[in-house]
N, C-alpha and C positions, 0 to 999 in steps of 0.2 A: 504494500500500500504506500502510495507516494504522498501521503498527507503530511502537512507541516507538523513538527514536533509540538507537543503540549496544546494541541487543538483537538476538540472532540470530533468524533467521526461524523461526517456529513453524508447524507443519503446519496446525493448525486455522485460524489467522488467515490463512495463505496461501490455503487453500481458500475461505474467506469472500471474500477479495479477488478471486480468480479467478471466483467466482460473480457478484459485483457487476460485474465487468468484462464479463460476458456470455460467458465462455469455458467455463463449466461449467453444465450444466442440473442440475435436482434429482436425477435418477437418477445421473449421473456423480459429482455431489457426494457422495451417499450412499455410492457404491461406493468412492470415494477415502477417505472418512472411516473406514470400517470395514475397509479393506484391512489384512490382517495382515502384519507384517514377519517375514521369515525372520531367523534369528540373524545371518546375514551382512549384513543390511540395517538393523540396529539403529542404526548410526552413519551411515547414508546421508543425504545432504543432502535436504531436502524437495523441491527442484527435481528432483533425480535420481530420488527415489522416485515422485513423481507422474508424471514422464515415463516411468517404467518400466511404469506401469499401462496404457499405450496407450489412454487415454481420448480421446473425440472432442472436438475444439475446436469449440464451437458457433458461433463467429464465422466460421470458414473451412470447416468440414466436414472438415478434415484431422485429423491426430493431434496431441494435446497433448503434444508431446515436451519433453524437457529444454531443448532449444535454443529452442523457441517460448516457454516460460515465462521463460527468461533474457532473451530479447529484449523481452518485455513488461515485466519487472521493471526492465530498464535504462531503457526509455523512461519508465516511471513515476517513476523516481528521477532522471531527467535525466543518466544516465550513457551512455557509448558501450558498445556490445556488440561483442565480437570473439571469433572462434574462434582458437585458438592454432595457429599454423603453425610447427612446429619448425624448418623451413628458414630462417625469418626471425629466429630467436632466437640471439643470441650467448651460448652456454651459460656460457662462462668469465666473461663480464661480469655476467650476471644472478645467477649463484650467488655471486659475490663481493659483490654489492650488499646481500645479507642472508643470515643464517644459515639452515640447514635448519630448526632448531628454531623460529625466529621465523616463517618461512614456514608451517610446519605449524600452529603455535599459532593464527595469525590467518587460516588458510585463504586465503593469498594467494600470488602468484607474480610475480616481476618479469619483464617481457617485453622492455623496451627500456631501455637506459641511455645517456644522453648527458651532456655536461658540466653542463647546467643541469637536466635533467629525468629522472625515473624513472617509467616507465609500469608500473603494477602491476595485474595481473588479480586480482579478488576475487570471492568467491561470496556474501558477506554485505554487501549494499549499505547496510545500516543501521549497520554497525560502522565507525567512523572513528577510534577511539582510537589505533590503531597508526600513523596517518598522521604525527602530530607527532613521534613517536619516530623513525620512519624518515627523515623530513626532517632531523631533528637529526643523526642518525648519518651519513647519506649526503651531507648538505649539498647536496641537490637538491630541487627542487619535485616532489612526488609527484602523478602524475595517475592517478586510479582509473578502471579500466574493468571491466565485468562480463564474466565468462566462465563456461562451464559448470563446475560443481563437479567433475564426473567428469574433465574434461580437466585442470583445475588439479591434481587429486590425482595423476593418472597421470603428467603431465609433470613434476611436482615430484619424484617418486621417480626418474624416468629422468634428469632433468637433474642432480640433486644426486648421484646414484650415479655418473654419468659423471664429473662434476667431481671427486668424491672419489677415484675410481679413478685419474684422470689425475694429480691432485696428489700422491697417495701414491706412484704409480709414478715420478713425476718425482723425488721426494725419496729414495725407498728403492730403486728398481730400479737395479741395477748391471749395465749391459750387457744381455745377453739370456740370462744363465745362469738356470737353474731352469725354463725353459719347455720342458718335455719331454713334454707330453701328446700322445699319438699317436692320440687319438680321431678317427674319421672321420665321426661323426655328431654334430652339435651340437644340443642341446635349447635352443631360444631362448625368450625371454620369461619368464624367472624372476626378474625384477627385484624387489628388496626395498629397504627403506629402507637408507641408507648404513650400513655396518658396518666396524669397524676390521679385521675378519678377511677382508674381500673379497680375492679373487684379482684384483688390479687389472687386469692386462693381459687376463686372461680376460674380465673384465667389459666392458672397452672393446671387445674384438672381438665379444662377444655383442651389445652395444648397436649396434655399427656394422652388423652383418648384419641384425639385426631392423629397425633404422631404415631401411635400404636397401629391404627388402621392403615395409615400410609405405608408403614414398614412391614405389613403383613404379619404382625405379632399374633401368636396364639394365646399367650399369657402375659400379664403385666404383674410384676412383683414389686411391691413397695415395702422395703425392709428397714425398720428403724435401727439405728446404731447409737452409740453414746453421743457423738457430736454431729455426724452427717448420716442422713438416711440414704439408702441406695434405691434407685429405680432401675429395674432390669426388665428387658423384653425377651421372651422366648420366640425366636424366629427360626423356622425350619428345625425345631427341636433343640436349638442351642441358645443358651442365655447370653445376652449382650448387656453390658453396663451402659445405661443411657444417660443418667444424670445422678448427681449427689446433691441432696437437699439438706439445708440446715434442720436440726432435730425438731425444732418447734414447727417449722413449715411442714415437715413430714407428717407429724401428728395432725396438723390442721387439714392437710390434704386427705388423709385417711378418714378423718371425721366428716369432711365434706362428702366423700364417696359413700360412707356409711349412711349419712342422712339421705342422699339421693336414692340409695337402695332400701330405705325405710328400715334400717337396722337400729338397734338400741345403742345410741352413741354414748350413753352413760355406762354401759356394761363393757368393761375392758378385761375382765378376768376370765370370761368364757369364750370359746370359739363360737362364731356366728356364721350363718349362711344366708345369702339373699340373691337377688337378681336385679338387673337394671337394663332398660332398653334405651339405646341412644340412636341418633340419626346423624349420618355422615354429611359432609357438605354436598355430596352428590345426591342426597335424599334417600340413601339406602338405610334401612333399619337393621341394627346389629344388637344382639343380646349379649349381655355380660353376666357371668356367674361370679358372685362375690363370696369370698371366704376370708374370715379373720382368724388369727391365731395369736394368743398372748405370748410374748417373748420377753427376754430380760430387759429390753429397752423400750417396751411398748408393744402395741399391736402390729403384727405383720398382716398385710392385705395382699391377697392374690386375686386378680380378675382374669377369668378365662373368657376369651373372646369367641363367640359363636356367630359366625357369619352364615345366615340362612342358605346362601348360595354355595357355601362350602360344606355345610353340615349334611345336606341332602344331595348326594351326587350319584351318578350312574356307576355301575360296578366296574366298568372298564377304567374310569377315572380313579376309582378306589385302588386299583392295582390287581384285581382278580384275573387270573388266567382263565381260559375257556373251561378247563377241566375243574378248577376250583369253583367257578361260578355254577357249573352244571351240578356239582355235588351239593353246593349250598342251596341252590334252587330246589333240588330234589327234597331236601330236608324241610325247607320253609313252606313248601306247598302242601305238606301233610295237613290233615284235618285236626289231629291231636298229637300230643307228645310235648316234650320239653327240649329246647335247644339252648346251648350255652355258648357265649362268646367270652374268651379269656384273654388276659394280658394285663400288664401293669398300667398304672395311671398314665394317661396321655398317649395310649397306643392306638387310639382311634376306634374303640369299641362303640362309643355313642354314635359316631358317624355311620358305622356299619349297621347298627340296629335301626337308626332313624331311616336310613336309605332303604333298608329291607321293609320296614313297616310302611313306609310311604308307597312302596310298590304293591304291598298286600292290601292296603286300605282302600278298597273299592266301596261303592255305595251299598253293596250287598253285605258288607262285612263290618262288624262292630269291633274296632280296635281300641283297647283301653290300656293305659299305662299307669304304673305307680313308680314315682321317681323321688330321689332325694339328692338335690332338688331337681325340679323340672329344668332340663338343659335348655330347651327352646320350645316356645309355644308353637304347636303345629295344629292348624285347624282340622286336619284329617283325622286326628286322634282325640280320644277322651282322656285327658291327663289329670292325674291326682298327685299331689305332693305329700310326702311324709311330713308329719308334724308331731314331734315327740312330746311337745308340751301338753298336747291333749291325748296322748297315748295312741296316736295314729302312726303305727309303724308299718313295715312292709307286710307282715303277716296279717295284721288287722285290715290293711288296705286290700290285700288279695281276697280276704274273706268277704269284704264288702263288694268288690268287683264281681265276684261270682254270682251275686244277686242281681247284677245288671245285665244278664244274658250276653256276656261277651263271646266273640268268636276267637279273638287273638288277644292275649295278655302279655304285656311287657313288664317284667319286674326289674327295677333298676339294678339291684345287686342282691345276691343271696349271701348273707353274712352269718346266719345262725340256723339252727336246726328247725325252729318253728317256721321261718320263712321258707326253708327248703321243703318242709312237709306240705305246707299250703300250696306251693308251686307244683309239687308232684301230684297232689290231690286234684288240682285243677287240670293237669294233663290227663289224669286218669278218667276225669268226668267229661272228656270230649272237647277240651280246649287246646289250642296251640299256645304254648308258653315260651317266650324268649327271655333270657336273663343273662347276667354277667357274673363271672367268678374271677377272683384274683389268683390265677395259677400261672406257672411258668410256661407250660405247653398244653396241648390238647389232652393227651392221655392222663396227665396228673389231675385233671378236673374230676375224673372218676374217683381217684384216691381222695381228693378233697371232700367230695360228697360223702364218702364212706367215713372219713374222719369227723364230719359234722354229726354223724349218727344215723344217716339214712340207711334203711335195710337194703341189701344188694338186690332183692327181688323187685323192690319198687323202682330202683334205677334201671334194671333190665327191662321192665315193662313199660316205662315211660320215656326213657331217654332216646332221642332221635339222633343226636350227634353233638359234637363240640367243634368249635373253631377257635384256634389261637391266632393272634395277630401281633404284629409290630409295625412301626413306621420307619422307613428308611428315607434319607434325603435323596432327591433326584438330581442327577448331574445337570448342570446348566447346558442347554443345547447350543448356546452361542459360543462357548469357549472350550468345551470338553476336548481332550486330546487322546489319541490312541496311545496305548502303552503295551509293552510286552508282558507276558505272564509266564512265570516258571511253574514247573510241574508241582513243586513242593507247596507253593502258596495255594494253588488250586486244590490240591489234595487236602490241605488243612481246612479249607472252606467246606468241602463236601463230605469229609470223613464222618463216619466209617464207610460211606457209600462210594461207589465208583461211577463217576460221571465224566463223559468226554469233555476235554478242555476246549473252550471256544477258540476260534482262530484269532480273534482280537477282542480286547476289552478297552475301557476308557478310564481316564483319570481326570480329576478336577484341575482347572488352571486358574480361573478367576478373571472376571471382566467387570465392566461397569454395570451390566445387567444384573449380575448376581452379587454385587457388592464385594467382589474379590474373594468370595467364599468358594466358588466353583459349583455351588448347588442352588437350585431354585425349587421350592416346594417339597412335599413329601408324598410318599405312596406306600400302600400297605404290602406286607408279605404275609402269607396265610398258610395255616396248617389245618386242613379240613378233615375231620374224623367222623364219618357216618358210623353209627352203631349197627354193624352187621350181625348175623346170627353167630358167627364164629367169635366175634369180639364180645358179644353178649354172654357167651359161655365162660369167658375169662373174668367176668365181674362177679366176685364173691367176697366173702369176708376177709380173705388175705390176698386180694388182687395185687398183682405185680404190674406196675405201669410200664415196665420195660417189655414184658411179654405182650401187653396190649399194643405198645408202639410197634413191635416187630410184626405182629399180625396186621396192624393197620398199614404198615409200609408194604407188606405183601399184597394188600388189597388196593394199592395204588395211591396211598396218602403221600404227599410231599411234605417233608419236614420244613420248618421255618428256614433253616439254612439252605435247603435245596430250592425252596421257593425264591429265596434271595439270590441264589446262584443263577437261576433263570433270568432274573432282572439284570444281573451282572453281564451275563452272556448277550443280552439284547442291548447293552450299552446304556441302561437307565440309571445304574448306580455303581458303587465300587465294592470290592471285596472287603475293604476295611470297614465300610459302613455297615455291611451285613453282619460281619463278625462282632461289631460293636453292640448291635441291638439283639441279635438272635442267639439263643442258647445252643449249646452243642446238640447235635442230632442224637 
């Protein structure tokens, strides 16, 4: 770009430079020159305005987006280009490095702060007058990088508003008084420039939820500590530290969320459960399941995020192979009997059950559930929530449901003998029952039921099958790379079984799309065990789960490791990921 130094980018000169670089042809050049700006676009940066026109990049044939223009300008000026990843930004550090006014005036945003260096994203590569002032004030070397003007603008408002709210809450907020808003629907995404009249704690909670949805978080953890509380997001099964809040702000934020969830904010000695529905800026409703736990430094709060579009998915998206789906379908289409889904917390059991029930819940069928708590309100089901304060537990709930003429019953979890007996009795009296158990794999579910005290003959006569599951991270399709595989590593994965080694497998690399993790999203691996006549004979007072496993494998069951190996062979995940989550076969 041949623009004068320390002058902002001018639209006409930028278009001339893009044309000279071979990125714009005459037609697109003319279109861009005479494009009319709406009132809201008058102050828009030339990079963003041209990117919005959706012109064709003559060099690549793709679209001339804001990001493409930024990358070209960065290369032209000898600067690095970077997308802003909020998870990598220490908001407290970068907002203290320069004022909001200085950041806004020069269209810049600090991204990294160290003892010697200050990395600053800018949108005007020709303007450097601010560098000397910032180096003098911060006493650090300033490293300029180029970023998209729209990202700088958006994150500047979010970061400074958050920092402003937390700072003011820290200095002004006394305990948790005054936080009495009982709204049950939050309207998110209304961030404005920092203002002295901000409702600080409300703003922090608003930012927290909106940020979690943007980052595809499945869980939000707010953990009090002696001086600084930690906020962590679980993204694709891995926890990321997002922010550290002052202790008093942490407690105020937890109190605010408890109030929104209609929990007892005065009760801090006992664990509590609740739910909250929010609305994203795009207008999508998302449900949150709230859970508090008393700890040494106050209450810890965990919010599980249930996106309706994610919670009810088709079975191919869930990760079922054709054979696994055939076996599962065969079990769930029976008129009566009991089916179990097993796995640890966060292994996707709820998603599987909801997706199954959604498929089964036709107008001719009465589907009733009893849950603790209700994960997500689903209009196709009749849902009841356990309430221990009025002695409404799982067993009592099932007993009540049986008087409602149900066809299919879903019991959230079988934890004790009474619930197990009621579920089995329901299956005996002509109902299809689905439930969950916390066991390591499918065969040990039978052992677990025997340990609870269920007679073997009842298990034999009612149990249709068990499915164990885990979630593995999916390799990013944009950056995954081929890798070689040695015989020993593959044998470790599939042992003690012999499976042909695939010709190629893939490994994670990391790119902007996957936030340099190499993974995007998660998928299930499954172990489906239908109860055949031969397996039924093995269910007795001294049942050996190893013998049951051997028989099931003879009948075609794939273990969790083998199911994972299939995903590895098709390039969906890695050996390390499967071995991390799946127990030995």
